[in-house]
N, C-alpha and C positions, 0 to 999 in steps of 0.2 A: 469867711468863705475864701478859698484860694482864688487868686486872680487868674483869668484865662490866659492861655499861652498866646504870646504875640509873635511867635516865630513863624507862623504860617496860617493859612486858612483852616477853619475847623473841618474835621473829617466829614465825608458824605454819610448819609443814612438812608435806610429804606430802599425803595425802588431805584433811586438815583445811584446809590452805591452798587447795587447788583448789576444794573445796566452798564455802568461805566467800567466796573471790574471785568465784565464779560467782554466789552469792547477792547480793553487793554490786553486781556489774555488772548483775544483773537489776533491782535497785532503781533504778539510774540509768536503765536502759532503759525501765522502766515510766513514770517521771516524764517523761522527754523525749518518749516516744511520745505521751503525753496532751496535749502542747502542739501536736501537729500532726494527730493521728488524727481529731479532730472536724471539722477544717477542710473536708475534701471531703464530709462527711456533713451539713453544715448544711442544704442544700435538702431532704434526706430527713427530717431531724428537724423542720424547719419545717412541712413538709407533714403529717407524722404528728400534730404537736401543734396544727395549725390556726392557725399564725401566719405572718407575712410573713418573707421571707428577711432583710430589714433587721433585724427584731427578733431573729432567731436569732443574729446576730453577737455578742450579749451572752453567748452560751454560751462563746465564745472569750475575750471581753473580761473576763468575771468571773474566769476562771481566771488570766489573765495579770496582772490587777491584784492579786489576792490573793497570787499567787506572788511577784510583784515586791516586795511589801512584806515577805514572810516571809523571803526568801533572805538579805538583809543581816543579819537577826537571828540567823543561825546561830551566829556566833561567841559571842554572849552566851548563847544557849541551851545550847551545848555546854560552855561554861565553868561554867555554873550547875548543869547536870544530868548532865554527862558525855557524851562523844561517842557511845558505844554506846547508852546509854539514849535519848538524843535521836533518834538515827537509827531505832532499833527502834520507838519510839512513833510517830514520823512515818510509818513504813511501815504500821503497824497502822491508824492513823487514815486514811491515804490509802486503804487497802483498804476500810474502812467507808464512806468518802465515795464511792468508786467504785461500791460496791453501791447506795448511795442514788441516785446519778446514774442507774444502770441501771433503777431502779424509779420514777423521777420520773414524775408523773402529768400535769404541765402545764409550761409554760415557766417561770413564777416559781419553782416548786419545783426545776426543773433548774438554773436560774441560782444559786439559793441553795446547792444541793449542790456546784456547780462552784466557788463562792466558798470553801466549806469544803475542797474537794479541793485547790485552789490554795494555801490558807493552810497546811494541815497538811503539804503536800509540800515546803515551802521547804527544810528541812534534808536532804532525801534526796540531792540531787546533791552538795553540799559534804560531807555526812557520808560517803557512799560513797567519795568521793575521798580524804578524810583517813584513813579506815579501811583502804582498799586500800594506801595508802602505809605505814601502821603495821604491817600484818600480814606484809608482805614484808621479807626481809632488805634492808639498806640498799643493798647492791651490786646488788640487783634492783629498785631503785626505778623504773627505766625500764620494767620489765615491768608494774608496778602502774599506772603512768600510761598505758601502752599499752592495757591492758585497759579502763581507764576511758574513754580517748579513743575507742576502737573502738566501744563501746556508745553513746557520746554522738553520734557522727557517723552511725552506721547507723540509729539510732532515728528521726531526722527523715525519712529516706528511706523507712523501713518504714511510717511513719505513714500517708501518703496511700495506699500500696498496701493496707495492712490495712483502713484506714477505707473505702476504695472498695469492696473486696471484700465486707466485711461489709454495707455499705449496699446493694450490688447483690444480695446473696444471702440475707441474714438481717435480723433486726430491728436497728435502730440501737442498741438498749440494750446489745447485746453489745460495742459499742465500749468500754463502761465495765466490764461484767461480767467480761470476760476478765482484768481485773486481779486479781480476787478470789483465785483459787487461787495465782497467782504471788506476790501480796502476802503471803498466809499462809505460803507456803514461805520467802520472804525473811526475814520477821520471825522465824520460828521458828529458822531456821538461824543467823542472825546473833546472836540472843540466846543460843542454846544454845552457840555457839562463842566468843562474845566477851563475854558478860554478866559474867564474872568478871575481865575485862581492861580494865574501863572506866577512863577517865582521871580524875584527881582533880577534885573539884568545889570551887567556891568560892562563898561567899554574896555574889554580885555584886548591887549595888543596881540597881534598874530605872530606866533613863533614860526617864522618862515623857515629858518634853518632846521629846526626840529621837525617841522612838517615834511620838508624835502628828504631829510635823512630817514624819516619813518616810511615814506613812500618807497624809497630805494631798498631798504633792507627787508621790509615786509614783502614787497613785490618779488624780490630775488628769492626769499625764503619759500614763498608759496610756489614759485616755479620749480624749485628743487624738490619740494615735497610732492607736487602733483605730477611732474614729468620724470622724476628720477627713476622710478621703477621701469618705465618703458624704455628709458635710455641706458639701462644697466648702470645706473648711478654714476660713479666717478670714472667710468670708462668713456663717458661722453664729455667733450670739451665744454659744452654749454652748461652742464651741471657743475663742473669744476669752477667755471667762471662765476656762475650765479652764487655758488657757495662762498667764494672769496668775497664777492660784493656784499652778500648778506652779513658775513662775519664782520667785515670792516665797517659797514654801515651801522650795524647794531652797536658796536663798541663806541663809534663816534656819536651816535644818537644817545646812548646811555650817558656818556660824559657831558654832552650838551644839556640834556634835560635835567641832570642833577646840579648843574652850575648856573643855568639860565634863571633870570629873575622871574620870568613869566613863561614857564614851560607849557608846551601843548599837552603833554601828559604828565600829571603830577605824581612822580615816583616816590615822593616822600611819604606816601601812604604806607609804604612797606616798612616804615619805622614802627608801625603798630604790629606787635607780635602776632596777634590773632589774624590780622589781615594777611601778613606774609606767610605764615604756616598754613592758615586756612585756605588761602588761594592756591598754594602749592598742592595740598592734599585734594582740594576740589578739582584742580586741573588733571592731576594724575588719576584720580578716580574716574573722571569723565573720559579721559583718554582710554582707559581699560574698557569702560562701558561702550564707548563709541566703536572701538576696535572690534569688540565681540558682536555689536549690532551689525557691523559690516561683514564679519567673517561668516556668521551662521547662514544668512541668505546666499552668500557667495558659494559656500559649499553645497547648499541644497540645490541651487540652480545649475551649477556646473557638474556636480557628481551624482546627485540623487534624483535628477529629472524633474524637479519642481519648477513650476512657472513662477514668474515674478510675483504674481498675485498670491499664490499659495505659500511661497516663501515668506511673504509679508504676513500672511495669516498665522503662521507658526508663532511669530513674535507678538501677535495681537493680544494674547492673554496677559502679558506683562503690563501692557498699557491699561487694560481693563482693571486689573487688580490695583494698579497705582491710582487710578481715578477713584475707585471705591474707598481705598484706605486713606488717601491723603487728607480728606476733611477730618477724619478721626485723629490722625497724627498731628494736624494743626492745633487741635484742642489740647493735645498733650504737650505741645512744644514748650509752653510756659511753665509746665510742672516738672519737667525732667531736664537734666543737664544735656545740652545739645551734643556734647561729646559722646554721651551714651547712645543717643539717636544715630549719630554718625557711625558709631561702632556697630550698631544693629544693621545699618545700611551696608557697610563693607563686609560684615559677616554673611549677610544674605546674598550679596553679590558673589562672594567667594564660594558659598555653598552651591549657588546656581551654576557657576563655571565648573565646579568639581563634578556636579551631576552630568554636565555636558561632556566631560572627559571620559564618560562611560558609553558614549554613543557608538553604534555599530552601523554598518551599511544596510542593515535590515531594520533599523529603528522605525517604528510606526509614528504616525502623526501624534499620538498620545505621548509616546516616549520623548519626542522632540519638544512637545509643548510643556511637559511637567516642569523642567528647569525654568521656563519662562514665567511660570506662576510664582516661583520663589523669587525671581528677579523683580517681579512687581512689588513685592514687599520692600526690597531695597530701594526701588525707585520712589516709593511713597515717602521715604525718610531722607534720602540722600541730599537732594537739593536744599530742602528746608533746613536741615541741620548744618550743612556746610555754609550756607548763606548766613545763618544766624551767627555762626562762629566768626566768619570772615568780616562781617559788618559790625561786630561788637565794638562799641565806643567810637564809631565813626560819626563825626558831627553831621547834622542834616545838610549843611551847605557843601560838604565834600562827598556826599553820597553819590551824585551823578558821576563824579570822577572815579569813585571806587567801583561802581557798577560797570563803567566803561572798561576800566583796566581788567576787572575780573572776567568779563565776557570776552575781551580780546584774548586773554591768556587761555580761556577755555576753548575758544575757536582754534587758536594755534595748536593747542594740545591735541585737539581732534584731528587736525591736519597731519600732525606727526604720527598719530596713532594709525590713521588710514594708510599712510605710506609704509610704515613699519610692519603692520600686520600682514598686508598683502605680500610684501617682500619676504618676510619670515615664512609665510605659508608656502610660497613657491620653493624656497630653499630647503625647508624641512621635507617637502614632498620629494625633491630630488635626492636628498639623503636617504629617505626611507625606501624610495624606489630602487636605488642602487643596492641597498642591503637586501631587499626582497629578491632582486635579480640574482645576487650572489647565493642566497639561500636556495632559490628554486633552480637556477642554472639550467643545464641541459641534462641533469641527472634524473634519478628515479622520480622525484616529485613532479618534474615537468613531464616526464614520459607517462606517468600514471594519469595526469590531467589530460594530456593530449589523447591518450588511448580512450579515456572515458568520453571525451568530446567526439572522437572519431566514431564511436559506436552510436552516437546520437545523430550521425550523418554529416558532420562537418569535415571539410578537407583539412589537410595539414596547415595550410595558410590560414584558414578561418579559425582553426583551433589555436594557433599561435597568437592570432590577433585577439581572440577572446581571453586567453591567459594574460596577455599583456594589459588588456583593458582592466581585468580584475586587479592586477598588481598596481596599476595607476590609481584605481579607486581606493584600494587599501592604503596606498601611500598618502593620498590626500586626507583620508580619514585619520591616519596616525599623525599627520602634520597638524590637523585641526585639534585633536585631543591633546597633543603636546602644548599647543597655545592656550587651550582652555585651562589646562592644569597650571601653566605659568600664570595666567590671569588670576586664578584662585589664590596662589601664593602672594601675588602682588597686593591683593585686597587685604590679606591678613597683615602684611607689612604696613599698610596704610592705617590700620586700626591703631598701631603703635604711634604713628606720626601724629594722629589727631590728638593724642593725650599730651603732646608737648604744648598745646594751646592752653590758655587760662579759661576758666569757666565763664561763658558768656552770661551777661546780666540780663535776665528776662525782664521785660517792662512790667511795672507794678501798678500802673494806673493809666488813665486816659491821656496824661501829658508826659508820661515817662520817657517816650522816645525823644522828646524835645531836649 
């Protein structure tokens, strides 16, 4: 008989496994949800606190900057204090910070509490990922990754729906207060079930220089990404200064982390080909997904007259399909090459974006929803396949560092995508509007439209305004379809990139992952 594995505690079974997996998934869901739930509620929060909408964007920026700094430190924190202890403390502090955000009395206090919320939540996603893998038998590792990926993909879609509904029907503070009971449940269950199974700890020295450089360049980069659009990018001095600081800080941090004996972030993981290429493809794919998740409701709300709630409901079918299909995909994960599953994901993403490139201003709810059903197929295989590729042959003791780096890169890619997509959307709209104006001009097309509107009882001024509004709507539609089409092509290119990785070894037995 084979000797039992001594590399860690035995996997959980039965009800304990199901309850703990649910609690860990809930921890991921809460953290990801809070990255998007406040976005659609900013106008409501700004009006309630008596500040401008521009100032309210710091509510999002503060969380993103603090979280971006904290996520890469996950590996060090878990090595120093243990994976279970780090995760449970992170959830408990996140719950407290959420409560403080809910009772914030003005904008500065809310921003301060959002900084705290983002900072303490850094280990939640990597921690839940590492613990899910640890509590499942090795031959069911695909199931663990499927549960994690399902919550990570559904949460950004649920964020705008839930945020819009709460803002429309309740006080905005409930956006944060709803975390409190779920946070208490997650922390209690995880500590109760996993507290005695914590990983060994080591007295790791603190990489103070690496930490300071990380805070500097990540903070500066997030300021550029979140405020650049409103400041017209490099036309503003503070964006130029922040960019220079981010570039210098990143180069200095990179050199330091690669040469220091005990780096805060272990970049040597990128020597693993699958981790390097897989993480790159993972981040680029997530950036395209996140950009389109942002673009569609933005177009629906600003140009199509949808409320925040209904714009979120358009995207809901993709989450539903992903939830239904993911368990089946998890069972197939060990039987098929992960590169094939990744190719299916990118192909489905690409086809979904291609269908969206055919939208019109008269598109019905069904027309808008159909591409989202196709996207659900992609969502069910995307995270699972990319994580299987990226973490192939990563030793168990380095998995917390790998998950921290992977999630940090994904979050940063999402920030880039959010800034780039909104800027590109506005600039493409300007281009198309100028071309439409040249085509319509003051000639016969304009005259015919004006005469037709005049016969309907509109004055010349009202007719001109109506024509202009139609041109703006068409320009934004053309800008949207341009970006949908580009996204489709990018997904096809990512299929090629995935095949530069080697085939990931599926676990072949209960101890294989060890």
